[in-house]
C-alpha positions as CSV (number, residue, x, y, z in Angstrom):
1,M,60.5,109.0,-46.8
2,Q,58.9,108.0,-43.6
3,L,61.9,107.1,-41.4
4,S,65.6,107.9,-41.3
5,V,67.8,105.7,-39.2
6,I,71.0,107.6,-38.2
7,V,74.0,105.5,-37.0
8,P,77.1,107.3,-35.8
9,T,80.1,104.9,-36.2
10,F,83.7,104.8,-35.1
11,N,85.6,101.7,-36.1
12,E,82.6,99.4,-36.4
13,S,83.4,97.6,-39.6
14,L,82.6,94.2,-38.0
15,N,79.1,95.3,-37.2
16,V,77.9,97.2,-40.2
17,R,76.8,94.3,-42.4
18,E,74.8,92.6,-39.6
19,L,73.2,95.8,-38.6
20,V,72.0,96.6,-42.1
21,R,70.8,93.0,-42.6
22,R,68.7,93.2,-39.4
23,L,67.4,96.6,-40.2
24,E,66.2,95.5,-43.6
25,H,64.0,92.9,-42.0
26,A,62.9,95.1,-39.1
27,V,61.7,98.0,-41.2
28,S,60.1,96.0,-43.9
29,G,57.0,97.9,-45.1
30,I,58.3,101.2,-43.9
31,D,59.8,103.7,-46.4
32,A,63.1,104.0,-44.6
33,E,66.8,105.0,-45.2
34,V,70.0,104.4,-43.2
35,I,72.5,107.2,-42.7
36,F,76.0,106.3,-41.4
37,V,77.9,109.3,-40.0
38,D,81.4,107.8,-39.8
39,D,84.5,109.0,-37.9
40,S,86.4,105.8,-38.3
41,T,90.1,105.3,-38.8
42,D,89.8,101.7,-40.1
43,D,88.0,100.3,-43.1
44,T,84.5,101.0,-41.9
45,P,83.7,103.4,-44.7
46,A,84.7,100.8,-47.3
47,V,82.5,98.2,-45.6
48,I,79.5,100.7,-45.5
49,R,79.9,101.4,-49.3
50,S,80.0,97.7,-50.0
51,V,76.9,97.0,-47.9
52,A,75.1,100.0,-49.5
53,S,75.6,98.5,-53.0
54,E,73.9,95.3,-52.0
55,S,71.2,96.5,-49.5
56,A,67.5,96.7,-50.3
57,L,67.5,99.8,-48.0
58,P,68.9,103.1,-49.2
59,V,72.2,103.4,-47.3
60,R,74.1,106.7,-47.3
61,L,77.5,107.5,-45.8
62,L,79.0,110.7,-44.5
63,H,82.6,110.1,-43.6
64,R,84.1,112.9,-41.5
65,D,87.9,113.4,-41.5
66,V,87.4,115.8,-38.5
67,S,84.9,114.5,-35.9
68,E,83.6,118.0,-35.0
69,G,81.4,117.7,-31.9
70,G,82.2,114.0,-31.3
71,L,79.2,111.7,-31.3
72,G,76.8,114.5,-30.7
73,G,78.1,116.3,-33.7
74,A,77.7,113.2,-35.8
75,V,74.1,112.9,-34.8
76,Q,73.6,116.6,-35.7
77,A,75.2,116.0,-39.1
78,G,72.9,113.0,-39.7
79,L,69.8,115.0,-38.8
80,L,70.8,117.6,-41.3
81,M,71.1,114.9,-44.0
82,A,67.9,113.0,-43.1
83,E,65.0,113.0,-45.7
84,A,62.4,111.9,-43.2
85,R,60.9,113.9,-40.3
86,A,61.0,110.9,-38.0
87,C,64.7,110.1,-37.2
88,V,65.9,107.1,-35.1
89,I,69.3,107.5,-33.5
90,M,71.1,104.3,-32.6
91,D,74.6,102.9,-32.1
92,G,76.3,100.7,-34.6
93,D,77.4,97.9,-32.3
94,L,74.0,96.2,-32.2
95,Q,73.5,96.8,-28.4
96,H,70.5,98.8,-29.6
97,P,68.4,96.0,-31.3
98,P,67.3,97.0,-34.8
99,E,64.1,94.9,-34.1
100,D,62.9,97.7,-31.8
101,V,63.1,100.4,-34.4
102,P,59.5,99.7,-35.7
103,T,58.2,99.9,-32.1
104,L,59.8,103.4,-31.7
105,F,58.2,104.4,-35.0
106,S,54.8,103.0,-34.2
107,R,54.8,104.9,-30.9
108,Y,55.7,108.1,-32.6
109,L,52.9,107.7,-35.1
110,E,50.4,108.0,-32.2
111,G,51.1,111.7,-32.5
112,D,51.5,112.8,-28.9
113,A,55.3,112.8,-28.6
114,D,58.2,114.7,-30.1
115,V,60.8,112.2,-28.8
116,V,60.3,108.5,-28.2
117,V,63.0,107.1,-25.9
118,A,64.1,103.5,-25.8
119,S,64.6,103.0,-22.1
120,R,66.5,100.4,-20.2
121,Y,64.7,101.4,-17.0
122,T,61.0,101.1,-17.7
123,G,58.7,98.1,-18.3
124,Q,60.6,95.1,-19.4
125,G,63.7,97.1,-20.2
126,S,67.1,95.8,-19.1
127,S,70.7,97.0,-19.1
128,E,72.2,93.5,-19.0
129,G,74.4,94.3,-22.0
130,L,76.6,96.6,-19.9
131,S,79.8,94.8,-19.2
132,G,80.2,94.2,-15.5
133,L,78.7,95.4,-12.2
134,V,80.8,98.6,-12.1
135,R,79.5,99.9,-15.5
136,T,75.9,99.0,-14.5
137,L,76.2,100.9,-11.2
138,V,77.9,103.9,-12.9
139,S,75.1,103.9,-15.5
140,R,72.4,103.9,-12.8
141,L,74.1,106.5,-10.6
142,S,74.7,108.8,-13.5
143,T,71.1,108.5,-14.6
144,L,69.9,109.4,-11.0
145,V,72.3,112.4,-10.8
146,T,71.2,113.6,-14.2
147,K,67.5,113.4,-13.4
148,A,68.1,115.2,-10.1
149,M,69.8,118.1,-11.9
150,F,66.9,118.4,-14.4
151,P,63.9,117.3,-12.5
152,L,61.4,119.2,-14.7
153,R,62.9,118.7,-18.2
154,L,63.5,115.0,-17.5
155,R,60.5,114.1,-15.4
156,A,58.9,112.0,-18.3
157,C,62.2,110.3,-19.2
158,S,63.5,107.4,-17.2
159,D,66.7,106.9,-19.3
160,P,68.1,110.3,-20.5
161,M,71.5,108.6,-20.9
162,T,70.3,106.3,-23.7
163,G,71.7,106.7,-27.2
164,F,68.6,104.9,-28.7
165,F,65.7,107.1,-29.5
166,L,63.4,108.6,-32.2
167,I,63.1,112.4,-32.6
168,D,60.8,114.5,-34.7
169,A,63.3,116.7,-36.6
170,D,60.7,119.4,-37.1
171,A,60.3,119.7,-33.3
172,I,63.8,121.1,-32.9
173,D,66.1,123.5,-34.7
174,V,68.8,121.1,-35.7
175,R,71.2,123.8,-37.0
176,T,71.2,125.6,-33.6
177,L,72.1,122.5,-31.6
178,K,75.5,122.8,-29.9
179,P,76.5,119.2,-29.3
180,R,79.5,118.9,-27.0
181,G,79.3,115.3,-25.7
182,F,78.3,111.8,-26.4
183,K,74.9,112.0,-24.5
184,I,73.1,113.8,-27.3
185,L,69.6,113.0,-26.0
186,L,70.4,114.7,-22.7
187,E,71.6,117.8,-24.7
188,I,68.4,117.9,-26.6
189,L,66.0,117.4,-23.7
190,A,67.9,119.7,-21.3
191,R,67.8,122.7,-23.8
192,Q,64.1,122.8,-24.6
193,P,60.7,121.4,-23.5
194,L,59.6,118.5,-25.7
195,R,56.9,115.9,-25.4
196,V,58.5,112.6,-24.4
197,A,57.2,109.0,-24.7
198,E,59.0,105.8,-23.9
199,I,59.2,102.2,-24.9
200,S,61.3,99.6,-23.1
201,F,64.2,97.8,-24.6
202,R,66.9,95.3,-23.6
203,F,70.4,96.6,-23.9
204,A,72.1,93.8,-25.7
205,D,75.7,92.5,-25.7
206,R,78.1,94.1,-28.2
207,Y,78.0,92.1,-31.4
208,A,81.7,92.6,-32.3
209,G,84.6,95.0,-31.7
210,D,85.6,96.9,-28.6
211,S,83.6,99.2,-26.3
212,K,84.4,102.9,-26.6
213,A,83.7,103.6,-22.9
214,S,86.6,105.2,-21.1
215,V,87.6,107.3,-18.1
216,R,88.0,110.3,-20.5
217,Q,84.4,109.9,-21.6
218,G,83.4,109.8,-17.9
219,L,85.2,113.1,-17.3
220,H,83.7,114.6,-20.4
221,F,80.2,113.6,-19.2
222,L,80.6,115.2,-15.8
223,I,81.7,118.5,-17.5
224,Q,79.0,118.3,-20.1
225,L,76.4,117.8,-17.3
226,A,77.7,120.7,-15.2
227,A,77.8,123.0,-18.3
228,L,74.3,122.1,-19.4
229,R,72.9,122.8,-15.9
230,F,74.8,125.8,-14.8
231,G,76.7,127.1,-17.8
232,K,80.3,127.2,-19.0
233,M,81.6,128.5,-15.7
234,S,80.7,125.3,-13.9
235,G,82.8,123.2,-16.3
236,F,85.7,125.5,-15.6
237,A,84.9,125.2,-11.9
238,L,84.9,121.4,-12.0
239,I,88.3,121.3,-13.7
240,G,89.5,123.9,-11.1
241,A,88.2,121.7,-8.3
242,L,89.9,118.6,-9.7
243,G,93.1,120.7,-10.0
244,A,92.7,122.0,-6.5
245,L,92.4,118.4,-5.2
246,V,95.6,117.5,-7.0
247,N,97.3,120.6,-5.8
248,V,96.3,120.0,-2.2
249,G,97.3,116.4,-2.5
250,L,100.7,117.3,-3.9
251,V,101.3,119.8,-1.2
252,W,100.5,117.2,1.5
253,L,102.7,114.6,-0.2
254,L,105.7,116.8,-0.7
255,T,105.5,118.3,2.8
256,K,105.2,114.7,4.2
257,L,108.4,113.9,2.3
258,G,110.2,116.8,4.0
259,T,109.8,119.5,1.4
260,D,109.4,123.1,2.6
261,Y,105.7,124.0,2.2
262,I,106.5,127.0,0.0
263,V,108.5,124.9,-2.4
264,A,105.8,122.2,-2.3
265,A,103.2,124.9,-3.2
266,I,105.2,126.1,-6.1
267,I,105.7,122.7,-7.6
268,A,102.0,121.8,-7.1
269,A,100.9,125.1,-8.7
270,E,103.0,124.6,-11.8
271,L,101.8,121.1,-12.4
272,T,98.2,121.9,-11.9
273,I,98.4,125.1,-14.0
274,I,99.6,123.0,-17.0
275,G,97.0,120.2,-16.4
276,N,94.1,122.6,-16.0
277,F,95.0,124.4,-19.2
278,F,94.8,121.3,-21.3
279,L,91.6,120.1,-19.6
280,A,89.9,123.5,-20.2
281,E,91.1,123.4,-23.8
282,R,89.5,120.1,-24.4
283,F,86.3,120.3,-22.3
284,V,85.3,123.9,-21.7
285,F,86.6,126.3,-24.4
286,R,86.8,123.9,-27.2
287,E,84.4,125.8,-29.5
288,L,86.3,129.1,-29.0
289,R,89.7,127.8,-29.8
290,H,89.6,128.5,-33.6
291,E,89.0,132.2,-32.9
292,A,91.6,132.7,-30.2
293,G,95.0,132.4,-31.9
294,S,97.4,129.5,-31.8
295,I,97.6,127.0,-28.9
296,G,101.1,128.3,-28.1
297,K,99.7,131.8,-27.6
298,R,96.8,130.5,-25.6
299,F,99.1,128.5,-23.4
300,A,101.5,131.4,-22.9
301,K,98.7,133.7,-21.8
302,S,97.2,131.2,-19.5
303,F,100.5,130.1,-18.0
304,S,101.7,133.7,-17.5
305,F,98.5,134.8,-15.8
306,N,98.3,131.7,-13.6
307,N,101.9,132.2,-12.5
308,A,101.3,135.9,-11.8
309,E,98.3,134.9,-9.8
310,A,100.4,132.3,-8.0
311,V,103.0,135.0,-7.2
312,V,100.2,136.8,-5.3
313,R,98.5,133.7,-3.9
314,I,101.5,131.9,-2.5
315,P,102.7,134.8,-0.3
316,L,99.1,135.3,0.8
317,M,99.1,131.6,1.7
318,A,102.3,132.1,3.6
319,L,100.8,135.0,5.5
320,L,97.8,132.8,6.5
321,V,100.1,130.1,7.8
322,E,102.6,132.3,9.6
323,T,100.2,134.9,11.0
324,W,97.0,133.0,11.5
325,H,98.7,129.7,12.2
326,I,96.3,127.7,10.0
327,S,97.6,124.5,8.2
328,S,99.3,124.8,4.9
329,V,96.8,122.5,3.3
330,L,93.8,124.6,4.4
331,A,95.6,127.8,3.4
332,T,96.2,126.3,-0.1
333,A,92.5,125.4,-0.5
334,L,91.2,128.8,0.6
335,T,93.5,130.8,-1.7
336,L,92.7,128.5,-4.7
337,I,88.9,129.2,-4.2
338,V,89.5,133.0,-4.4
339,A,91.8,132.6,-7.4
340,F,89.3,130.7,-9.4
341,F,87.1,133.7,-10.2
342,A,90.0,135.7,-11.5
343,R,91.2,132.8,-13.6
344,F,87.8,132.3,-15.3
345,V,87.3,136.0,-16.2
346,F,90.8,136.2,-17.6
347,H,90.4,133.0,-19.7
348,A,87.0,134.1,-21.0
349,L,88.0,137.6,-21.9
350,V,91.7,137.3,-22.9
351,V,92.9,133.7,-23.5
352,Y,89.9,132.7,-25.6
353,A,88.7,136.1,-26.9
354,P,88.5,136.6,-30.6
355,P,90.7,139.4,-32.0
356,K,87.9,141.9,-32.3
357,A,87.1,141.5,-28.6
358,R,90.4,143.0,-27.6
359,S,89.3,146.4,-28.7
360,A,85.7,146.1,-27.6
361,K,84.1,148.6,-25.3
362,K,83.5,147.9,-21.6
363,Q,79.9,146.9,-22.2
364,A,80.8,144.4,-24.8
365,R,83.3,142.8,-22.5
366,L,80.6,142.6,-19.7
367,D,78.2,141.1,-22.2
368,R,80.8,138.5,-23.1
369,I,81.3,137.6,-19.4
370,D,77.6,137.1,-19.1
371,E,77.4,135.0,-22.3
372,V,80.3,132.7,-21.3
373,V,79.1,132.3,-17.7
374,V,75.6,131.2,-18.5
375,A,75.8,129.6,-22.0
376,P,74.6,127.0,-22.7
377,G,72.9,126.4,-19.4
378,E,69.2,125.9,-18.8
379,L,68.8,128.7,-16.2
């Protein structure tokens, strides 16, 4: 097998038949296969099986009832299934033109690249398929921010946010990948030095169905980017920062409405404690949850500690206001910054600690702090 085309899908039943039809023509003369890794809740798996029975291309399906790792996890699963060394990753909505797959493969055969990226931002490339000016600007800005955070690793890649690329599966250890987001190319390039080449492509309009882009994905990307660059602690910090902004905003709003600043601080603290817990569950400590007891126990530990911390923090805030005569908003912000470090250490060592860590020696606990703080960052 010369080429494996891996297509992660989620509710793309309307696109599958057309995608395979165009791939059949595009890779004519190449010994290729198509692997669908499907997390759908509709009839997409049935459509894939039907198409597979008719296609001249070998078409294989892995349907996952649990979408472990999201889109990145789907790509990893596809790479583990692939029979070819050269693996093309592409979306199932036809915004990545199948006709460009041979160009990716041809460039790879030149032998000087581990990854060949289909870029919207080089040569004749275009992102015209993005729906609307806002999405186009967000895409451009996120690309610039990403390249600024990884200036060395991404210096040869003009479009690290693309989901359309070819990778030499022998150049990476697929089993050790830790995909945590939908920008799998960024994950791969940020973790290890690879030789990168590019071709240009025109990002097409979606063939059918609805876009999967969302505000939640945007938040997930920001946390993914921070965690990749600086480690897990940065993701926790980003959530804490968002919570702090909400906290300060609530204190301001409630005090403006005539609420005593102590009461306002208590209300704001409780709401942000709950919100921060669920965001950390989803975006920071997701891979540790299965070892850390039930969600009820995790929430109880987190909620109890944060309220104990608030019992200390709020009187300190009152002292700053009454004694040093600084504003209640500034006092809230300052005490939240100090509290962040205590919260992170407690969550890393207690809330999300596996059972064996509870009886570990001091050095093991210190090692765990170090591991959680820096993993999986580049530094």
